[in-house]
C-alpha positions as CSV (number, residue, x, y, z in Angstrom):
1,X,-33.6,-11.9,-14.2
2,X,-33.4,-10.5,-10.6
3,X,-35.5,-7.3,-10.1
4,X,-33.1,-4.7,-8.7
5,X,-34.2,-1.7,-6.6
6,X,-34.7,1.4,-8.8
7,X,-31.8,3.9,-9.3
8,X,-32.6,7.4,-8.3
9,X,-30.8,8.8,-11.4
10,X,-33.0,6.6,-13.7
11,X,-36.4,6.4,-11.9
12,X,-38.0,8.6,-9.3
13,X,-38.2,6.3,-6.2
14,X,-41.1,6.1,-3.8
15,X,-40.6,8.1,-0.6
16,X,-42.3,8.0,2.8
17,X,-42.2,9.9,6.1
18,X,-40.2,7.1,7.7
19,X,-37.0,6.4,5.7
20,X,-37.0,3.0,4.2
21,X,-33.1,2.9,4.4
22,X,-30.9,4.7,6.8
23,X,-27.1,4.8,6.4
24,X,-24.8,5.8,9.3
25,X,-21.2,6.7,9.8
26,X,-20.7,6.0,13.5
27,X,-18.1,8.7,14.3
28,X,-16.8,10.0,17.7
29,X,-16.1,6.9,19.8
30,X,-12.5,8.0,20.6
31,X,-13.4,11.6,21.4
32,X,-16.3,10.4,23.7
33,X,-13.8,8.3,25.6
34,X,-11.2,11.1,25.7
35,X,-13.7,13.6,27.2
36,X,-14.2,11.1,30.1
37,X,-10.5,10.4,30.5
38,X,-11.1,6.8,29.4
39,X,-9.0,4.8,26.9
40,X,-10.3,4.9,23.2
41,X,-11.4,1.3,23.4
42,X,-14.0,2.3,26.0
43,X,-15.6,4.5,23.4
44,X,-15.8,1.7,21.0
45,X,-17.3,-0.6,23.6
46,X,-20.0,2.1,24.3
47,X,-20.5,2.5,20.6
48,X,-21.7,-1.1,20.3
49,X,-24.3,-0.4,22.9
50,X,-25.4,2.7,20.9
51,X,-25.7,0.6,17.8
52,X,-27.8,-1.9,19.6
53,X,-30.2,0.8,20.7
54,X,-30.4,2.2,17.2
55,X,-31.1,-1.2,15.6
56,X,-34.0,-1.7,18.1
57,X,-35.4,1.8,17.3
58,X,-35.2,1.2,13.6
59,X,-37.1,-2.1,13.8
60,X,-39.8,-0.4,15.9
61,X,-40.1,2.5,13.5
62,X,-40.5,0.3,10.5
63,X,-37.2,1.1,8.9
64,X,-36.4,-1.8,6.6
65,X,-32.7,-1.3,6.0
66,X,-30.0,0.0,8.3
67,X,-26.4,0.2,7.0
68,X,-23.5,1.3,9.3
69,X,-19.9,2.0,8.6
70,X,-18.0,0.0,11.2
71,X,-14.5,-0.1,9.7
72,X,-13.3,1.6,6.6
73,X,-10.5,0.5,4.2
74,X,-8.6,3.6,5.5
75,X,-9.0,2.6,9.2
76,X,-6.0,0.2,8.9
77,X,-3.9,3.4,9.2
78,X,-4.9,3.6,12.8
79,X,-2.5,2.5,15.6
80,X,-2.0,-1.3,15.5
81,X,-3.2,-1.9,19.0
82,X,-6.5,-0.1,18.2
83,X,-7.0,-2.1,15.0
84,X,-6.4,-5.3,16.9
85,X,-8.9,-4.3,19.5
86,X,-11.5,-3.4,16.9
87,X,-11.1,-6.8,15.2
88,X,-11.6,-8.5,18.5
89,X,-14.6,-6.4,19.3
90,X,-16.1,-7.2,15.9
91,X,-15.7,-10.9,16.6
92,X,-17.3,-10.7,20.0
93,X,-20.1,-8.6,18.7
94,X,-20.9,-11.2,16.0
95,X,-20.7,-14.1,18.5
96,X,-22.9,-12.3,21.0
97,X,-25.4,-10.5,18.8
98,X,-26.2,-12.9,16.0
99,X,-28.6,-15.0,18.0
100,X,-30.3,-11.9,19.3
101,X,-30.7,-10.5,15.8
102,X,-32.1,-13.8,14.7
103,X,-34.6,-13.9,17.6
104,X,-35.8,-10.4,16.5
105,X,-36.2,-11.4,12.8
106,X,-33.3,-9.2,11.8
107,X,-31.1,-10.2,8.9
108,X,-27.4,-9.4,9.1
109,X,-25.3,-8.7,6.1
110,X,-21.6,-7.8,6.0
111,X,-20.1,-5.9,3.1
112,X,-16.4,-5.1,2.3
113,X,-13.2,-6.7,1.3
114,X,-12.8,-9.7,3.6
115,X,-9.4,-10.8,2.4
116,X,-7.5,-9.0,5.2
117,X,-9.6,-10.7,7.9
118,X,-8.3,-14.0,9.5
119,X,-10.0,-17.3,8.9
120,X,-11.8,-17.4,12.2
121,X,-13.4,-14.0,11.7
122,X,-14.4,-14.8,8.2
123,X,-16.1,-18.0,9.4
124,X,-17.9,-16.2,12.2
125,X,-19.2,-13.6,9.7
126,X,-20.5,-16.4,7.3
127,X,-22.2,-18.2,10.2
128,X,-23.9,-15.1,11.4
129,X,-25.1,-14.2,7.9
130,X,-26.4,-17.8,7.3
131,X,-28.2,-17.9,10.6
132,X,-30.1,-14.7,9.9
133,X,-30.4,-15.0,6.1
134,X,-34.2,-15.5,6.0
135,X,-35.2,-12.8,8.5
136,X,-37.4,-10.0,7.2
137,X,-38.1,-7.3,9.8
138,X,-34.9,-5.3,9.2
139,X,-31.7,-5.8,7.2
140,X,-28.7,-4.6,9.2
141,X,-25.7,-4.2,6.9
142,X,-22.3,-3.7,8.5
143,X,-19.6,-2.3,6.3
144,X,-16.2,-3.7,7.4
145,X,-13.0,-3.0,5.5
146,X,-15.2,-1.2,3.0
147,X,-14.7,1.7,0.8
148,X,-17.0,3.3,-1.8
149,X,-14.3,3.4,-4.5
150,X,-13.4,-0.2,-3.7
151,X,-17.1,-1.2,-4.1
152,X,-17.3,0.4,-7.6
153,X,-14.0,-1.0,-8.7
154,X,-14.8,-4.6,-7.6
155,X,-18.2,-4.3,-9.3
156,X,-16.7,-3.3,-12.6
157,X,-14.1,-6.1,-12.4
158,X,-16.7,-8.7,-11.6
159,X,-19.1,-7.5,-14.3
160,X,-16.4,-7.6,-16.9
161,X,-15.2,-11.0,-15.8
162,X,-18.7,-12.4,-16.3
163,X,-19.5,-10.3,-19.4
164,X,-16.4,-9.3,-21.3
165,X,-18.4,-7.9,-24.2
166,X,-19.6,-5.1,-21.9
167,X,-16.1,-3.6,-21.9
168,X,-17.0,-1.2,-24.7
169,X,-20.4,0.0,-23.2
170,X,-22.5,-0.9,-20.2
171,X,-25.4,0.6,-18.3
172,X,-26.2,1.4,-14.7
173,X,-28.3,-1.7,-14.6
174,X,-25.5,-3.9,-15.9
175,X,-23.2,-2.7,-13.0
176,X,-25.8,-2.4,-10.2
177,X,-26.2,-6.1,-9.6
178,X,-22.4,-6.4,-8.8
179,X,-22.4,-3.6,-6.2
180,X,-22.3,-4.6,-2.5
181,X,-25.7,-3.1,-1.8
182,X,-27.4,-4.4,-5.0
183,X,-30.4,-5.9,-3.1
184,X,-31.2,-2.8,-1.1
185,X,-32.9,0.5,-2.1
186,X,-30.6,3.5,-2.0
187,X,-30.5,5.2,1.4
188,X,-33.1,7.9,2.0
189,X,-31.3,9.3,5.0
190,X,-27.6,9.4,5.8
191,X,-26.4,10.3,9.3
192,X,-22.9,11.2,10.4
193,X,-22.3,11.7,14.1
194,X,-19.3,13.4,15.7
195,X,-19.4,16.8,13.9
196,X,-17.5,16.0,10.7
197,X,-19.3,16.9,7.4
198,X,-18.1,14.5,4.8
199,X,-19.0,11.0,3.6
200,X,-15.5,9.6,3.9
201,X,-15.6,7.1,1.0
202,X,-18.9,5.5,2.2
203,X,-21.4,4.3,-0.4
204,X,-20.3,6.7,-3.0
205,X,-22.6,5.2,-5.7
206,X,-25.7,4.8,-3.5
207,X,-25.7,8.2,-1.8
208,X,-26.4,10.1,-5.1
209,X,-29.8,11.5,-3.9
210,X,-29.7,10.7,-0.2
211,X,-30.5,13.4,2.4
212,X,-27.3,14.1,4.3
213,X,-27.7,14.8,8.1
214,X,-24.7,15.8,10.2
215,X,-24.8,16.1,14.0
216,X,-22.2,17.1,16.5
217,X,-23.4,14.3,18.9
218,X,-20.7,11.7,19.4
219,X,-21.7,8.2,18.4
220,X,-21.7,6.6,21.9
221,X,-24.2,9.3,22.9
222,X,-26.5,8.8,19.9
223,X,-29.7,7.3,21.2
224,X,-33.4,7.0,20.2
225,X,-34.0,10.7,20.8
226,X,-31.2,11.6,18.5
227,X,-32.5,9.3,15.9
228,X,-35.9,10.8,16.2
229,X,-34.3,14.3,15.6
230,X,-32.6,13.1,12.4
231,X,-35.9,11.6,11.1
232,X,-37.8,14.8,12.0
233,X,-35.2,16.8,10.0
234,X,-35.6,14.3,7.1
235,X,-39.4,14.7,7.1
236,X,-38.9,18.5,6.5
237,X,-36.8,17.9,3.4
238,X,-38.2,18.4,-0.1
239,X,-37.0,15.4,-2.1
240,X,-37.2,16.5,-5.8
241,X,-34.9,14.1,-7.6
242,X,-34.1,16.7,-10.2
243,X,-37.6,18.1,-10.5
244,X,-38.8,21.6,-9.5
245,X,-40.8,22.4,-6.4
246,X,-43.8,23.2,-8.5
247,X,-43.7,19.8,-10.2
248,X,-43.5,18.1,-6.8
249,X,-46.4,20.1,-5.4
250,X,-48.5,19.3,-8.5
251,X,-47.8,15.6,-8.0
252,X,-48.7,15.8,-4.3
253,X,-51.9,17.6,-5.1
254,X,-52.9,15.0,-7.6
255,X,-52.2,12.3,-5.1
256,X,-54.4,14.0,-2.5
257,X,-57.1,14.5,-5.1
258,X,-57.1,10.7,-5.8
259,X,-57.1,9.7,-2.2
């Protein structure tokens, strides 16, 4: 049986000063471009550069998992020309960046409903994942045509297809292995750029006890300094997981006494 990462609602997970897993909604590309009297696509192009810088910083800091929301299941509602450009940009990014990720020992994983992507893009995604599958320095997960509700629904469907007898009763552990992020620990830190303060159908199951950090910085302007600010904020948070502050302090004191 595969050992799954612990659920924060079932077991108190280990924590550290550097988040093991960071999840990001990369928001504000269009507004960044508009402020500079540029077309929206210029913001998306600059956003790819910002992602490249954040991936590098996470690897250097020792973050083991970075998950980014590239294209939601609701983003198909955007103007057709913008959607077409985003698909083209995604293809070019995969073709250009996969080898670089591999050279830096970074694993690429893509989650989401791939049924709306064309054959060429699906093939490129598979090839990029296969190339980097055995890398271990950092796992970069890109959520594309992804939604948190879709994730839970597809997991339930797949679980019941494989185990019909679970229709009457099943546990978190039964379902967890079918979720898109089943092999990763739950995010410690969630970051949303661009000023909005919502999670927008992103990782609904996994964000149960994640620390939520919102910044007005637009994604194309989010750099190593901004990431450091988010992590510094995270380091000031008291992660109780349902316990009291007194219980947490007692545990920390016991840990210092045993050191």
